[in-house]
C-alpha positions in Angstrom: -31.1 10.2 5.1 -30.6 9.5 1.5 -32.6 6.9 -0.2 -31.0 3.7 -1.2 -31.2 4.5 -4.9 -29.5 7.8 -4.4 -26.8 6.0 -2.1 -26.2 3.3 -4.7 -26.0 6.0 -7.6 -23.3 7.8 -5.9 -21.4 4.8 -5.1 -21.9 4.5 -1.4 -21.8 1.0 0.1 -25.0 -0.6 1.2 -25.6 -1.1 4.7 -24.5 -4.7 4.7 -21.1 -3.7 3.5 -20.5 -0.7 5.8 -18.1 -1.5 8.7 -17.9 0.4 11.9 -15.0 2.4 12.6 -12.4 0.6 14.4 -10.0 2.3 16.9 -6.3 2.3 15.5 -5.1 0.4 18.6 -7.4 -2.5 18.0 -6.1 -3.2 14.4 -3.1 -5.5 13.9 -1.1 -2.8 12.5 -2.0 -0.5 15.4 -0.9 -3.2 17.9 2.5 -3.5 16.0 3.1 0.1 16.1 2.1 0.4 19.8 4.7 -2.4 20.5 7.4 -0.9 18.3 7.0 2.5 20.2 7.1 0.7 23.5 10.2 -1.0 22.4 11.8 2.1 21.2 11.1 3.9 24.5 13.4 1.3 26.4 16.3 1.4 24.1 19.6 3.0 24.1 20.6 5.5 21.3 23.0 2.8 19.7 20.1 0.2 20.0 17.8 2.5 18.3 20.1 3.1 15.5 20.4 -0.8 15.1 16.8 -1.3 15.1 16.6 1.6 12.3 19.1 -0.3 10.4 17.4 -3.4 10.7 14.1 -1.8 9.5 15.8 -0.4 6.7 17.3 -3.6 5.4 13.9 -5.3 5.9 12.3 -2.6 3.9 14.8 -3.2 1.0 14.4 -6.8 1.1 10.6 -6.5 1.0 10.7 -4.1 -2.1 12.8 -6.6 -3.8 10.5 -9.4 -3.1 7.7 -7.3 -4.6 9.6 -6.6 -7.7 10.3 -10.2 -8.1 6.9 -11.6 -7.5 5.5 -8.9 -9.9 8.0 -9.9 -12.6 7.2 -13.5 -12.2 3.2 -12.9 -12.3 3.7 -10.7 -15.2 5.7 -13.3 -17.1 3.3 -16.0 -16.3 0.3 -13.7 -17.5 2.3 -13.1 -20.8 2.5 -16.8 -21.4 -1.1 -17.4 -20.6 -2.0 -14.8 -23.1 0.4 -16.1 -25.8 -1.0 -19.5 -25.3 -4.7 -18.3 -25.6 -4.4 -15.8 -28.3 -1.1 -16.8 -30.0 -0.3 -18.5 -33.1 
């Protein structure tokens, strides 16, 4: 076992920050994935195609939202910087 100083030097987290491994099925994302797979197993091919189209549309919407939120946050940061360090 390495000493605490050696572990800290190499950037290893201290014991109080280490988290035990969690099985993928117990995480929220794992639960959603399992439910999605169970749903997909019960669908017809036409329903699966519709579900895939829905997922694609939702992904495109999420990407657009992320771009918009980033742009708004960046604008706010520039304004704050201009007020603090501007003329």
